[in-house]
C-alpha positions in Angstrom: -3.8 38.6 32.3 -1.9 36.0 30.1 -1.0 37.4 26.8 -2.5 35.7 23.7 0.3 34.8 21.2 -0.7 34.7 17.5 0.8 32.4 15.0 2.5 33.9 12.0 1.8 32.6 8.5 5.2 31.0 8.5 4.3 29.2 11.8 1.1 28.0 10.4 2.8 26.8 7.3 5.4 24.8 9.4 2.6 23.2 11.5 0.7 22.3 8.3 3.9 20.6 7.0 4.3 18.7 10.3 0.9 17.3 10.3 0.7 13.7 9.2 -2.2 11.9 7.5 -3.9 9.1 9.6 -2.2 5.7 9.8 -4.7 3.4 7.9 -4.5 -0.3 7.5 -7.3 -1.1 5.1 -6.9 -2.5 1.6 -10.4 -3.7 1.1 -11.3 -0.6 -1.0 -9.2 1.3 -3.5 -9.4 4.5 -1.5 -8.6 2.7 1.6 -5.7 1.1 0.0 -4.2 4.4 -1.2 -4.7 5.9 2.3 -2.8 3.0 3.7 -0.1 3.8 1.3 -0.1 7.5 1.9 0.1 6.9 5.7 3.0 4.5 5.4 4.9 7.0 3.2 4.3 9.9 5.6 5.9 7.7 8.4 8.7 6.0 6.3 7.4 2.7 6.9 9.1 1.0 4.0 7.9 -2.5 4.6 4.2 -1.4 4.7 5.0 0.8 1.6 6.3 -2.2 -0.4 3.4 -4.3 0.7 0.9 -1.9 -1.0 2.6 -2.2 -4.5 1.3 -4.8 -6.9 3.6 -7.3 -8.5 3.4 -5.4 -11.9 4.3 -2.0 -10.4 7.4 -3.7 -8.6 8.5 -4.9 -11.9 8.1 -1.5 -13.6 10.1 0.2 -10.7 12.7 -2.5 -11.0 12.3 -3.5 -7.2 11.8 -7.2 -6.5 12.2 -7.3 -2.7 11.7 -5.2 0.3 15.3 -4.7 0.6 15.5 -3.3 -2.9 12.6 -0.9 -2.1 14.4 0.1 1.1 17.4 1.0 -0.9 15.4 2.8 -3.5 13.8 5.0 -0.8 17.3 5.6 0.7 19.1 6.9 -2.4 16.4 8.0 -4.9 12.8 8.2 -3.7 13.8 9.9 -0.4 11.7 11.7 2.0 12.6 14.9 0.2 11.6 13.7 -3.3 9.0 15.9 -4.8 6.6 12.9 -5.4 7.1 11.6 -1.9 6.4 14.9 -0.2 3.5 15.5 -2.4 1.9 12.1 -1.6 2.1 12.9 2.2 -0.1 15.7 1.7 -2.4 14.4 -1.1 -6.1 13.9 -1.3 -8.5 11.9 -3.4 -10.8 14.0 -5.6 -14.0 12.9 -7.0 -15.3 9.4 -7.3 -13.1 6.2 -8.2 -13.2 5.4 -11.8 -13.8 1.8 -12.7 -12.0 0.6 -15.8 -12.8 -2.2 -18.3 -9.9 -4.2 -17.1 -11.0 -4.3 -13.4 -8.7 -1.8 -12.2 -9.7 1.5 -10.4 -8.3 5.0 -11.1 -8.3 7.7 -8.4 -7.7 11.3 -9.1 -5.5 13.0 -6.8 -4.7 16.6 -5.6 -1.0 16.7 -4.6 0.2 19.4 -2.6 4.0 20.4 -2.4 5.0 23.5 -0.3 2.7 26.2 -1.5 1.8 24.7 -4.8 -0.5 21.8 -5.9 -0.6 19.6 -8.9 -2.9 17.0 -10.3 -2.1 13.3 -10.1 -3.7 9.9 -10.8 -3.2 6.4 -9.5 -4.3 2.9 -10.7 -5.2 0.2 -8.3 -5.6 -3.6 -9.0 -7.6 -6.1 -7.0 -5.8 -9.3 -6.0 -7.2 -12.4 -4.2 -5.2 -12.9 -1.0 -5.1 -15.4 1.8 -4.5 -14.5 5.4 -4.1 -17.1 8.2 -3.7 -16.0 11.8 -2.5 -18.5 14.5 -3.0 -18.1 18.2 -0.8 -15.7 20.0 0.2 -13.8 16.7 -1.0 -10.2 15.9 -0.1 -10.5 12.2 -1.0 -13.3 9.8 1.8 -15.9 9.6 0.6 -17.0 6.1 -0.2 -14.1 3.8 -0.2 -15.1 0.0 -1.5 -13.8 -3.2 -3.6 -16.1 -5.0 -4.5 -16.7 -8.6 -8.3 -16.6 -7.8 -10.7 -17.4 -5.1 -11.6 -20.9 -6.0 -14.4 -22.0 -3.7 -15.5 -25.6 -3.7 -18.8 -26.7 -2.1 -18.6 -29.9 0.0 -20.9 -31.9 2.4 -19.3 -30.1 5.5 -19.3 -26.5 4.0 -17.3 -24.5 1.7 -13.5 -25.0 1.0 -11.0 -22.7 -0.5 -8.7 -24.4 -3.2 -5.1 -23.2 -3.0 -1.9 -24.1 -4.9 0.2 -27.0 -3.6 3.0 -24.8 -2.2 0.4 -22.7 0.0 -0.9 -26.0 1.3 2.6 -27.0 2.2 3.3 -23.7 3.9 0.0 -24.2 5.8 1.1 -27.8 7.0 4.6 -26.5 8.1 3.0 -23.5 10.0 0.5 -25.9 11.8 3.4 -28.0 13.1 3.4 -31.4 14.8 1.2 -29.9 17.7 -1.4 -28.7 15.3 -1.4 -25.0 16.4 -4.8 -23.3 16.8 -6.0 -21.1 14.0 -7.7 -17.8 15.4 -8.6 -16.2 11.9 -8.8 -17.3 8.3 -9.5 -14.7 5.6 -9.7 -15.1 1.8 -10.6 -11.8 0.1 -9.9 -9.3 -2.5 -7.3 -6.6 -1.5 -6.3 -3.5 -3.5 -2.7 -2.7 -4.6 -1.2 0.2 -6.4 -0.5 -0.7 -9.9 0.6 2.5 -11.7 0.6 6.3 -11.1 1.2 9.6 -12.7 2.2 12.3 -10.1 3.0 15.4 -12.0 6.0 14.4 -14.1 6.7 11.3 -11.9 5.9 7.9 -13.4 7.1 4.3 -12.7 9.5 4.5 -15.9 10.9 8.0 -14.7 11.4 6.9 -11.1 13.0 3.7 -12.2 15.7 5.8 -14.1 16.2 7.8 -10.9 16.7 4.5 -9.0 19.1 2.8 -11.4 21.3 5.9 -11.7 22.2 6.0 -8.1 
């Protein structure tokens, strides 16, 4: 008869630490946006992490580009950083709180080793444009817009975009007029501010700039 092996509390703790949150790709809701960020953090997918940050939060952290964010994650906000480790094992508590400025606040329970702490994160809705071309899995054009300006015309509805976006579109089409397979204009949610225990954008920026 095969012996049954029991896991010790230490082994259970190790297994718990190894478990990753699901990999989510949904920024159409505040909770989905946070879970997208959490899954990217857990897998050190730095480009996906950066894509989840609002322009305002990037400025507060002092990271203007993906390269600067990757550098920050390599020298300051490493995978061993308390806030980063806590986010990996975090969960949303309660219902989203809608604020007067249009943002949404999520209350978090952050777990770090055997301890837990409270946290809060604010998310901002941003109008975005995504255009997919034939043969491409990801949108070749992905731009933030000032608003979703819809114009009614005789042949249907049209989305008014800035001139630079229109030029990008013409360039992407090319002389052979490539086939568009999907066109999306919608609101997506981006991380805009946070308080994770003692970690805030201002505190983390000091850590980044001191390295």
